[in-house]
C-alpha positions as CSV (number, residue, x, y, z in Angstrom):
1,X,-27.2,-25.7,-11.9
2,X,-23.4,-25.6,-11.8
3,X,-21.6,-22.6,-10.5
4,X,-19.3,-22.7,-13.5
5,X,-20.6,-21.7,-16.9
6,X,-17.9,-23.6,-18.7
7,X,-17.1,-27.3,-18.4
8,X,-14.3,-27.5,-15.8
9,X,-12.7,-30.4,-17.8
10,X,-12.0,-27.9,-20.6
11,X,-9.4,-26.1,-18.5
12,X,-7.8,-29.4,-17.5
13,X,-7.6,-30.6,-21.0
14,X,-6.1,-27.3,-22.2
15,X,-3.5,-27.3,-19.4
16,X,-2.7,-31.0,-20.1
17,X,-2.1,-30.3,-23.8
18,X,0.0,-27.3,-23.1
19,X,2.2,-29.2,-20.6
20,X,2.5,-32.1,-23.0
21,X,3.6,-29.7,-25.7
22,X,6.3,-28.2,-23.5
23,X,7.6,-31.6,-22.5
24,X,7.7,-32.7,-26.1
25,X,9.6,-29.5,-27.0
26,X,12.1,-30.3,-24.3
27,X,12.6,-33.8,-25.7
28,X,11.1,-35.5,-22.6
29,X,8.2,-37.0,-24.6
30,X,8.4,-38.8,-27.9
31,X,6.1,-37.9,-30.8
32,X,4.0,-41.0,-30.2
33,X,3.6,-40.2,-26.5
34,X,2.7,-36.6,-27.3
35,X,0.1,-37.7,-29.8
36,X,-1.3,-40.2,-27.3
37,X,-1.8,-37.5,-24.7
38,X,-3.4,-35.2,-27.3
39,X,-5.8,-38.0,-28.4
40,X,-6.6,-38.8,-24.7
41,X,-7.4,-35.2,-23.8
42,X,-8.9,-33.5,-26.9
43,X,-10.0,-29.9,-26.8
44,X,-13.8,-30.1,-26.8
45,X,-14.4,-26.4,-27.0
46,X,-14.1,-23.7,-29.7
47,X,-11.5,-21.0,-29.3
48,X,-10.2,-19.3,-32.5
49,X,-6.8,-17.6,-32.9
50,X,-6.1,-14.2,-31.4
51,X,-7.1,-12.0,-34.4
52,X,-10.3,-13.9,-35.0
53,X,-11.0,-13.7,-31.3
54,X,-10.6,-9.9,-31.5
55,X,-12.8,-9.8,-34.5
56,X,-15.5,-11.8,-32.8
57,X,-15.3,-9.5,-29.8
58,X,-15.7,-6.4,-31.8
59,X,-18.5,-7.7,-34.0
60,X,-20.4,-9.0,-30.9
61,X,-20.0,-5.6,-29.3
62,X,-21.4,-3.9,-32.4
63,X,-24.2,-6.4,-32.6
64,X,-25.1,-5.9,-28.9
65,X,-25.1,-2.1,-29.4
66,X,-27.3,-2.5,-32.4
67,X,-29.8,-4.7,-30.5
68,X,-29.8,-2.2,-27.6
69,X,-30.5,0.7,-30.0
70,X,-33.3,-1.2,-31.7
71,X,-34.8,-2.1,-28.3
72,X,-34.5,1.6,-27.3
73,X,-36.5,2.7,-30.3
74,X,-39.3,0.3,-29.3
75,X,-39.2,1.3,-25.6
76,X,-39.2,5.0,-26.3
77,X,-42.8,4.8,-27.5
78,X,-43.9,2.6,-24.7
79,X,-42.0,3.6,-21.6
80,X,-41.7,7.2,-20.7
81,X,-40.5,7.1,-17.1
82,X,-37.6,4.9,-16.0
83,X,-36.7,4.4,-19.7
84,X,-33.0,3.8,-19.1
85,X,-33.5,1.4,-16.2
86,X,-36.0,-0.7,-18.2
87,X,-33.7,-0.7,-21.2
88,X,-30.7,-1.7,-19.0
89,X,-32.7,-4.6,-17.4
90,X,-33.9,-6.0,-20.7
91,X,-30.4,-5.7,-22.3
92,X,-28.7,-7.3,-19.3
93,X,-31.3,-10.2,-19.2
94,X,-31.2,-10.7,-23.0
95,X,-27.4,-10.6,-23.1
96,X,-27.2,-13.1,-20.3
97,X,-29.6,-15.5,-22.0
98,X,-27.7,-15.3,-25.3
99,X,-24.4,-15.8,-23.4
100,X,-25.6,-18.9,-21.6
101,X,-27.1,-20.4,-24.8
102,X,-23.9,-19.7,-26.8
103,X,-21.7,-21.5,-24.2
104,X,-24.0,-24.5,-24.1
105,X,-24.8,-24.7,-27.8
106,X,-21.6,-23.6,-29.5
107,X,-19.2,-24.8,-26.8
108,X,-17.2,-21.5,-26.9
109,X,-14.6,-21.0,-24.2
110,X,-13.2,-17.4,-23.9
111,X,-13.6,-17.1,-27.7
112,X,-14.2,-13.4,-27.8
113,X,-17.9,-13.4,-28.4
114,X,-18.7,-14.7,-24.9
115,X,-16.3,-12.2,-23.4
116,X,-18.0,-9.4,-25.2
117,X,-21.5,-10.5,-24.1
118,X,-20.3,-10.8,-20.5
119,X,-18.9,-7.3,-20.5
120,X,-22.0,-5.9,-22.1
121,X,-24.2,-7.6,-19.5
122,X,-22.2,-6.3,-16.6
123,X,-22.1,-2.9,-18.1
124,X,-25.9,-2.8,-18.3
125,X,-26.1,-4.1,-14.7
126,X,-23.9,-1.3,-13.6
127,X,-26.2,1.2,-15.4
128,X,-29.2,-0.4,-13.8
129,X,-27.9,-0.4,-10.2
130,X,-26.5,3.2,-10.5
131,X,-29.9,4.4,-11.8
132,X,-31.9,2.7,-9.1
133,X,-29.6,3.9,-6.3
134,X,-29.5,7.3,-7.8
135,X,-33.2,7.7,-7.4
136,X,-33.1,6.4,-3.8
137,X,-30.5,8.6,-2.2
138,X,-31.2,12.2,-1.2
139,X,-30.6,14.9,-3.8
140,X,-27.9,16.6,-1.8
141,X,-25.9,13.4,-1.5
142,X,-25.7,12.6,-5.2
143,X,-22.0,13.3,-5.4
144,X,-20.6,10.1,-6.8
145,X,-17.3,11.7,-7.5
146,X,-16.4,11.8,-3.8
147,X,-14.9,8.6,-2.6
148,X,-16.0,9.5,0.9
149,X,-19.7,9.6,0.0
150,X,-21.5,7.2,2.4
151,X,-24.1,6.4,-0.2
152,X,-21.5,5.1,-2.5
153,X,-21.5,1.8,-0.7
154,X,-25.1,1.3,-1.8
155,X,-23.8,1.2,-5.4
156,X,-20.5,-0.5,-4.8
157,X,-21.8,-3.3,-2.5
158,X,-24.3,-4.8,-5.0
159,X,-22.0,-4.3,-7.9
160,X,-19.2,-6.1,-6.0
161,X,-21.6,-9.1,-5.3
162,X,-22.6,-9.2,-9.0
163,X,-19.1,-9.1,-10.3
164,X,-17.9,-11.6,-7.8
165,X,-20.6,-14.1,-8.9
166,X,-19.7,-13.4,-12.5
167,X,-16.1,-14.1,-11.7
168,X,-16.9,-17.4,-10.0
169,X,-19.1,-18.5,-12.9
170,X,-17.2,-17.3,-15.9
171,X,-13.6,-17.1,-14.6
172,X,-12.9,-14.0,-16.7
173,X,-9.7,-12.1,-15.9
174,X,-11.0,-8.6,-16.7
175,X,-14.1,-9.3,-14.5
176,X,-11.9,-10.6,-11.7
177,X,-9.8,-7.4,-11.9
178,X,-12.9,-5.3,-11.8
179,X,-14.2,-7.2,-8.8
180,X,-10.9,-6.6,-7.0
181,X,-11.1,-2.9,-7.9
182,X,-14.6,-2.7,-6.5
183,X,-13.3,-4.3,-3.3
184,X,-10.6,-1.7,-3.0
185,X,-13.1,1.1,-3.5
186,X,-15.3,-0.4,-0.8
187,X,-12.3,-0.4,1.6
188,X,-11.4,3.2,0.7
189,X,-15.0,4.3,1.2
190,X,-15.3,2.6,4.5
191,X,-11.9,4.0,5.7
192,X,-12.9,7.5,4.8
193,X,-16.0,7.3,7.0
194,X,-14.0,7.0,10.3
195,X,-11.9,9.7,12.0
196,X,-8.2,9.6,10.9
197,X,-9.3,7.3,8.1
198,X,-7.6,9.4,5.4
199,X,-4.4,9.4,7.4
200,X,-4.5,5.7,7.9
201,X,-5.7,4.9,4.4
202,X,-2.3,3.8,3.0
203,X,-1.8,1.3,5.8
204,X,-5.4,0.1,5.5
205,X,-4.9,-0.6,1.8
206,X,-1.7,-2.4,2.6
207,X,-3.4,-4.6,5.1
208,X,-6.2,-5.3,2.6
209,X,-3.6,-6.3,0.0
210,X,-2.0,-8.7,2.5
211,X,-5.4,-10.3,3.2
212,X,-6.2,-10.5,-0.5
213,X,-2.8,-12.2,-1.2
214,X,-3.4,-14.7,1.6
215,X,-6.8,-15.5,0.0
216,X,-5.3,-15.9,-3.5
217,X,-2.7,-18.3,-2.2
218,X,-5.4,-20.3,-0.4
219,X,-7.4,-20.5,-3.7
220,X,-4.3,-21.9,-5.4
221,X,-4.9,-25.1,-3.3
222,X,-8.4,-25.7,-4.6
223,X,-8.9,-28.7,-6.9
224,X,-10.6,-26.5,-9.5
225,X,-7.5,-24.2,-9.5
226,X,-7.0,-24.7,-13.3
227,X,-10.4,-23.3,-14.0
228,X,-9.5,-20.0,-12.2
229,X,-5.8,-20.0,-12.9
230,X,-5.7,-16.9,-15.3
231,X,-7.8,-14.9,-12.8
232,X,-5.7,-15.9,-9.8
233,X,-2.4,-15.1,-11.6
234,X,-3.7,-11.6,-12.5
235,X,-5.0,-11.1,-9.0
236,X,-1.7,-12.0,-7.5
237,X,0.0,-9.3,-9.7
238,X,-2.7,-6.7,-8.8
239,X,-2.3,-7.5,-5.1
240,X,1.4,-6.9,-5.2
241,X,1.0,-3.7,-7.2
242,X,-1.6,-2.5,-4.7
243,X,0.7,-3.2,-1.7
244,X,3.4,-1.2,-3.4
245,X,1.2,1.7,-4.6
246,X,-0.3,2.1,-1.1
247,X,3.2,2.8,0.3
248,X,4.5,4.7,-2.7
249,X,5.4,8.3,-1.7
250,X,4.1,9.8,-5.0
251,X,0.8,8.0,-4.8
252,X,0.2,8.8,-1.1
253,X,1.1,12.4,-1.5
254,X,-1.0,13.1,-4.6
255,X,-3.9,11.0,-3.4
256,X,-3.9,12.9,-0.1
257,X,-4.0,16.2,-2.0
258,X,-6.9,14.9,-4.2
259,X,-8.9,13.7,-1.2
260,X,-8.3,17.0,0.6
261,X,-9.4,19.0,-2.4
262,X,-6.1,20.8,-2.6
263,X,-4.8,22.0,-6.0
264,X,-1.1,21.3,-5.2
265,X,0.3,18.5,-3.0
266,X,2.3,19.3,0.0
267,X,4.5,17.3,2.3
268,X,2.7,14.5,4.0
269,X,3.1,13.2,7.6
270,X,5.4,10.2,8.1
271,X,7.2,11.0,4.9
272,X,10.4,9.1,5.8
273,X,8.2,6.0,6.3
274,X,6.9,6.3,2.7
275,X,10.4,7.0,1.4
276,X,11.5,3.8,2.9
277,X,8.5,1.9,1.6
278,X,9.0,3.3,-1.9
279,X,12.6,2.1,-1.9
280,X,12.3,-1.1,0.1
281,X,9.2,-2.8,-1.4
282,X,10.7,-3.3,-4.9
283,X,13.9,-4.7,-3.4
284,X,11.8,-7.1,-1.3
285,X,9.9,-8.2,-4.3
286,X,13.1,-8.8,-6.3
287,X,14.7,-10.8,-3.5
288,X,11.6,-12.9,-3.0
289,X,11.3,-13.5,-6.7
290,X,14.9,-14.7,-6.9
291,X,14.8,-16.9,-3.8
292,X,11.6,-18.8,-4.6
293,X,12.0,-18.3,-7.7
294,X,8.9,-16.6,-8.9
295,X,8.5,-14.8,-12.2
296,X,5.5,-12.8,-10.9
297,X,7.4,-11.4,-7.9
298,X,10.5,-10.8,-10.0
299,X,8.8,-8.9,-12.8
300,X,6.6,-7.0,-10.4
301,X,9.7,-6.0,-8.4
302,X,11.4,-4.7,-11.5
303,X,8.3,-2.8,-12.6
304,X,7.9,-1.2,-9.1
305,X,11.6,-0.4,-9.0
306,X,11.2,1.6,-12.2
307,X,8.2,3.4,-10.6
308,X,10.4,4.2,-7.5
309,X,13.0,5.7,-9.7
310,X,10.4,7.7,-11.5
311,X,9.1,8.9,-8.1
312,X,12.6,10.0,-7.1
313,X,13.0,11.7,-10.5
314,X,9.7,13.5,-10.1
315,X,10.6,15.2,-6.7
316,X,14.4,15.3,-6.9
317,X,15.6,16.2,-10.4
318,X,19.3,15.4,-10.6
319,X,19.8,15.3,-14.3
320,X,17.9,16.5,-17.4
321,X,15.2,14.0,-18.4
322,X,16.8,13.0,-21.7
323,X,20.2,12.4,-20.1
324,X,18.7,10.5,-17.1
325,X,16.6,8.3,-19.5
326,X,19.7,7.5,-21.7
327,X,21.8,6.7,-18.6
328,X,19.1,4.5,-17.0
329,X,18.5,2.6,-20.2
330,X,22.2,2.0,-20.7
331,X,22.7,0.7,-17.2
332,X,19.6,-1.5,-17.4
333,X,20.7,-2.9,-20.7
334,X,24.2,-3.7,-19.4
335,X,22.8,-5.4,-16.3
336,X,20.4,-7.4,-18.4
337,X,23.1,-8.5,-20.8
338,X,25.4,-9.5,-17.9
339,X,22.6,-11.4,-16.1
340,X,21.6,-13.3,-19.2
341,X,25.1,-14.4,-19.8
342,X,25.9,-15.2,-16.2
343,X,22.8,-17.3,-15.7
344,X,23.5,-19.5,-18.8
345,X,23.9,-22.3,-17.6
346,X,21.8,-22.1,-14.4
347,X,23.4,-20.8,-11.3
348,X,22.0,-20.6,-7.8
349,X,18.8,-22.2,-9.0
350,X,18.2,-19.5,-11.6
351,X,18.6,-19.5,-15.4
352,X,18.1,-17.2,-18.3
353,X,17.1,-20.1,-20.5
354,X,13.4,-20.6,-21.4
355,X,11.5,-21.8,-18.4
356,X,9.1,-24.7,-19.0
357,X,7.3,-24.6,-15.8
358,X,5.3,-27.8,-14.9
359,X,1.8,-27.2,-13.6
360,X,1.7,-28.2,-10.0
361,X,-1.7,-29.8,-10.0
362,X,-0.9,-32.9,-12.0
363,X,2.1,-35.2,-12.4
364,X,2.7,-35.3,-16.1
365,X,5.3,-38.1,-15.8
366,X,2.9,-40.4,-14.1
367,X,0.3,-39.5,-16.7
368,X,2.6,-40.3,-19.6
369,X,3.3,-43.7,-18.1
370,X,-0.3,-44.4,-17.5
371,X,-1.5,-43.2,-20.9
372,X,1.2,-44.7,-23.1
373,X,2.2,-47.9,-21.3
374,X,1.6,-51.0,-23.3
375,X,-1.0,-53.2,-21.6
376,X,-0.4,-56.9,-22.0
377,X,-3.1,-58.5,-24.1
378,X,-4.7,-61.8,-23.3
379,X,-3.7,-64.6,-25.8
380,X,-6.2,-65.5,-28.4
381,X,-8.1,-68.9,-27.9
382,X,-6.3,-71.6,-29.9
383,X,-3.5,-73.9,-29.1
384,X,-3.0,-73.8,-25.3
385,X,-0.2,-75.4,-23.5
386,X,-0.4,-77.3,-20.2
387,X,-3.0,-79.6,-18.7
388,X,-1.8,-82.6,-20.8
389,X,-0.2,-85.9,-19.9
390,X,2.9,-85.6,-22.2
391,X,5.1,-83.2,-20.2
392,X,8.5,-84.9,-19.7
393,X,7.3,-87.8,-21.8
394,X,9.0,-91.0,-20.9
395,X,10.5,-89.9,-17.6
396,X,7.9,-91.8,-15.6
397,X,7.3,-94.6,-18.1
398,X,3.9,-93.2,-19.0
399,X,2.6,-90.8,-21.7
């Protein structure tokens, strides 16, 4: 049984057609070459348009809820104890079976219905694990709201494994984000178990983000990168946001108050360090985004810069909110207009023109040559030259 639910060739075919379309739009491919590539790599899966995908997602959720309700009516007369756990197990198993059969039978690929079934299954698995662990732990320790609860790992650990397996198999972006969130919760819970863990928690999360970023970059080198490309792109953004949020002064101060059970936040230790991180990390992101260049780093840097300004505005009010918002919008609009004009044409390796980025995992130019080159055909049997005795007839007095 393959670890991947979908055919890995589907992701390759989709990326190939997208790249060919971009090259054709830029005038690097003729219409004939474009059609040749589309014919060579046809999309062998079903994925409707966005609105139909949303409709399929909603209708599948409604159908799954109706099936669960119908099953609950049957079980309510049969099972008295552990009703919810039995219902969760049957719904998760049934949903998983329908999901696998739909992918194999209908060849759907992130078409809305399969995403809905996957989320429903994982939701029921979460209910099942939470219910099972809830019955195991002591009554006095059933405080799930506290991130420092040592029994919380009994829920988060199995859920992290299940979500990780689901990410590997289905390559769903939302499931990958949930898996990363579970990992962060595990790190937070483990840090709060040790002395000074709460004080060191921002730096622990920053180290975890650095490790996660290194892992994501390593996964970019895998041959099946295209299968997981949407997940890895989203994870890269989340890792950068985690690193920034762990050092943001507002987040650290308010989270420290929440974990301490205080109603109002007070000044935190090492405040100048977090001031510097709040101001410096966005600038670092922007510089890296311009030097590589990387759209992910640049946009994340701009977003975190806005968060840093909001942090400053929250604790140091210099102007009324409406005036500050108008001034900030005017300045950003002026900077954006100047940058768009200055970078057209490209300067310093940067441009404001549309970017048609070439996927790094295949050479489209070589592919075009290989797929559209005219192969010489062997001549048809018939009149064949050579092998006779008449070449240069008369030169040697013979024919």
